[in-house]
C-alpha positions in Angstrom: 43.6 -5.6 -40.9 43.8 -2.8 -43.4 41.6 -4.7 -45.8 39.0 -5.3 -43.0 39.0 -1.6 -42.2 38.6 -0.6 -45.8 35.5 -2.9 -46.0 34.1 -1.6 -42.8 34.5 2.0 -43.7 33.3 1.5 -47.3 30.7 -1.1 -48.3 29.7 -2.0 -44.7 29.2 1.6 -43.7 27.2 2.5 -46.9 25.0 -0.6 -46.4 24.3 0.4 -42.7 23.5 3.9 -43.8 21.0 2.7 -46.4 19.3 0.3 -43.9 19.0 3.1 -41.4 17.5 5.6 -43.9 15.1 3.1 -45.5 14.0 1.8 -42.0 13.5 5.3 -40.6 11.5 6.3 -43.7 9.4 3.2 -43.3 8.7 4.1 -39.7 7.8 7.7 -40.6 5.5 6.6 -43.4 3.7 4.0 -41.1 3.3 6.7 -38.5 1.9 9.2 -41.0 -0.6 6.7 -42.3 -1.6 5.8 -38.7 -2.3 9.4 -37.9 -4.2 9.9 -41.2 -6.4 6.8 -40.5 -7.1 7.8 -36.9 -8.0 11.4 -37.9 -10.2 10.3 -40.8 -12.3 8.3 -38.4 -12.3 10.7 -35.5 -15.2 12.8 -34.5 -13.1 15.7 -33.3 -10.5 16.4 -36.0 -8.7 19.2 -34.2 -5.2 18.5 -32.7 -3.7 20.7 -30.0 -0.4 21.4 -31.8 0.9 23.6 -29.0 0.4 20.8 -26.4 2.0 18.3 -28.8 5.0 20.6 -29.2 5.2 21.1 -25.5 5.1 17.3 -24.8 7.8 16.7 -27.4 10.1 19.2 -25.9 9.3 17.8 -22.5 10.5 14.4 -23.6 13.6 15.8 -25.3 14.5 18.0 -22.3 12.8 16.4 -19.3 14.0 19.1 -16.9 10.7 19.1 -14.9 11.4 15.5 -13.9 14.6 16.3 -12.2 12.8 16.8 -8.9 11.4 13.3 -9.1 14.6 11.4 -10.1 17.5 13.7 -10.5 20.2 11.1 -11.1 18.2 9.1 -13.7 16.9 12.2 -15.5 20.3 13.9 -15.7 21.9 10.7 -16.9 19.2 10.2 -19.5 19.6 13.8 -20.8 23.4 13.4 -21.0 23.1 10.0 -22.7 20.7 11.3 -25.4 22.7 14.5 -26.0 25.9 12.5 -26.5 24.3 9.8 -28.6 22.8 12.3 -31.0 25.4 15.1 -31.2 28.8 13.3 -30.9 28.3 10.8 -33.8 26.5 13.3 -36.0 28.9 16.3 -35.7 32.3 14.7 -35.2 34.6 15.8 -38.0 35.9 12.3 -38.9 32.3 11.0 -39.0 31.1 13.9 -41.3 34.0 13.2 -43.6 33.1 9.5 -43.7 29.5 10.3 -44.5 30.6 12.8 -47.2 32.7 10.1 -48.8 29.9 7.5 -48.6 26.8 9.5 -49.7 28.1 13.0 -50.6 26.6 14.9 -47.7 28.4 17.1 -45.2 27.7 19.8 -42.5 29.5 21.8 -39.9 31.4 19.9 -37.2 32.1 20.2 -33.5 35.5 21.0 -32.0 37.3 17.8 -30.8 37.2 18.9 -27.2 33.4 19.3 -27.2 33.1 16.0 -29.0 35.2 14.4 -26.3 32.9 15.9 -23.6 29.8 14.6 -25.3 31.3 11.2 -25.9 32.3 10.8 -22.2 28.9 12.2 -21.2 27.2 9.5 -23.3 29.4 6.7 -21.8 28.7 7.9 -18.2 25.0 8.5 -18.9 24.6 5.0 -20.4 26.4 3.5 -17.5 24.3 5.2 -14.9 21.1 4.3 -16.7 22.2 0.7 -16.9 23.1 0.6 -13.2 19.8 2.2 -12.2 17.8 -0.2 -14.4 19.5 -3.2 -12.8 19.5 -1.9 -9.2 16.0 -0.5 -8.8 12.8 -2.5 -8.6 11.0 -0.1 -10.9 13.7 -0.1 -13.5 14.0 -3.9 -13.3 10.3 -4.4 -13.8 10.1 -2.1 -16.8 13.2 -3.3 -18.6 13.6 -6.3 -20.8 16.8 -8.2 -21.9 16.8 -6.3 -25.2 17.0 -2.9 -23.3 20.2 -4.0 -21.6 21.6 -5.4 -24.8 20.9 -2.1 -26.6 22.6 -0.1 -23.9 25.7 -2.2 -24.0 25.9 -2.2 -27.8 25.4 1.6 -27.9 28.2 2.1 -25.4 30.7 0.1 -27.5 31.2 2.5 -30.4 31.5 5.5 -28.0 34.1 3.7 -25.8 36.1 2.4 -28.7 35.9 5.8 -30.5 37.2 7.6 -27.4 40.1 5.2 -27.2 40.8 5.7 -31.0 40.9 9.5 -30.5 43.3 9.1 -27.5 45.9 6.4 -28.3 47.8 7.2 -25.1 44.9 5.8 -23.1 44.3 2.8 -25.4 45.6 -0.5 -24.0 44.6 -2.3 -27.3 46.1 -2.2 -30.8 45.0 0.8 -32.7 43.7 -0.9 -35.8 41.8 -3.5 -33.8 40.1 -0.8 -31.8 39.3 1.2 -34.9 37.8 -2.0 -36.5 35.6 -2.5 -33.4 34.6 1.1 -33.5 33.5 1.1 -37.1 31.8 -2.2 -37.1 29.9 -1.5 -33.8 28.9 1.9 -35.3 27.6 0.2 -38.4 25.7 -2.3 -36.3 24.0 0.5 -34.4 23.0 2.3 -37.6 21.6 -0.9 -39.1 19.5 -1.9 -36.1 18.4 1.7 -35.2 15.0 1.6 -37.1 14.1 -1.8 -35.5 14.8 -0.9 -31.8 13.8 1.7 -29.3 16.7 3.8 -30.6 14.4 5.0 -33.4 12.6 7.2 -30.9 15.5 9.6 -31.4 14.3 10.1 -35.0 10.5 9.9 -34.7 9.8 11.3 -31.3 7.7 14.2 -32.6 5.6 11.9 -34.7 5.2 9.6 -31.7 3.7 12.4 -29.6 1.4 13.2 -32.6 0.1 9.6 -32.8 -0.4 9.5 -29.0 -2.6 12.6 -29.1 -4.5 11.5 -32.2 -5.2 8.1 -30.6 -7.5 9.8 -28.1 -9.7 11.3 -30.8 -12.3 8.5 -31.0 -14.9 8.0 -33.8 -18.4 9.5 -33.1 -19.9 6.1 -32.3 -17.0 4.8 -30.3 -18.9 5.0 -27.0 -21.8 2.9 -28.3 -19.4 0.2 -29.6 -17.6 0.0 -26.3 -20.9 -0.3 -24.5 -22.0 -3.1 -26.8 -18.7 -4.9 -26.4 -19.1 -4.7 -22.6 -22.8 -5.7 -22.7 -23.8 -2.3 -21.4 -25.9 -1.0 -24.2 -28.1 2.0 -23.4 -26.3 2.5 -20.0 -24.2 5.5 -19.0 -20.4 4.9 -19.3 
């Protein structure tokens, strides 16, 4: 078991980190090229940066949607806060990253990391239940959405049990191996799933806004495609 843990914490973790970094860079480059292409063809090349910033913050902190769906929105905020902050600022994770690629930063107190971890677990559970139990959530969700939620919960649940051996009914080393391997899996698939929106959300809002800046002759081409040349649209 020690040999497996050494492999998981060493080569497997470094491989997952590199896949995540390269995949995220690829997504950012593709997004930047898309924006450049759109704006090069657009008639109106101005972008409302204030509105884009407001939309980005609105997605990051969707407080205004609490009135519409309080439970889902609160669970989503808790889920995203835990998913981003707990893994990134937990002391043991920062030490592991420092050993792997030589980077480090300030860490969170363990009690706050526990709160964020439990918040992520509860948030993911509530989101999963609401997706399954509501008609709207069921219609908008695919099998991959449920799979990602379950996979994302695994490193948080196993990590909490590792940090609290008295609550852990399983062998410590086995739980640690599950935690490290599931964490590596999440890192490796992050650029290829909806989880990437955590990294590129601001760029996503930029592309969405730029996409409505049509070329000067776009209306004529749409009319021709619809067989409505020289008619008002």
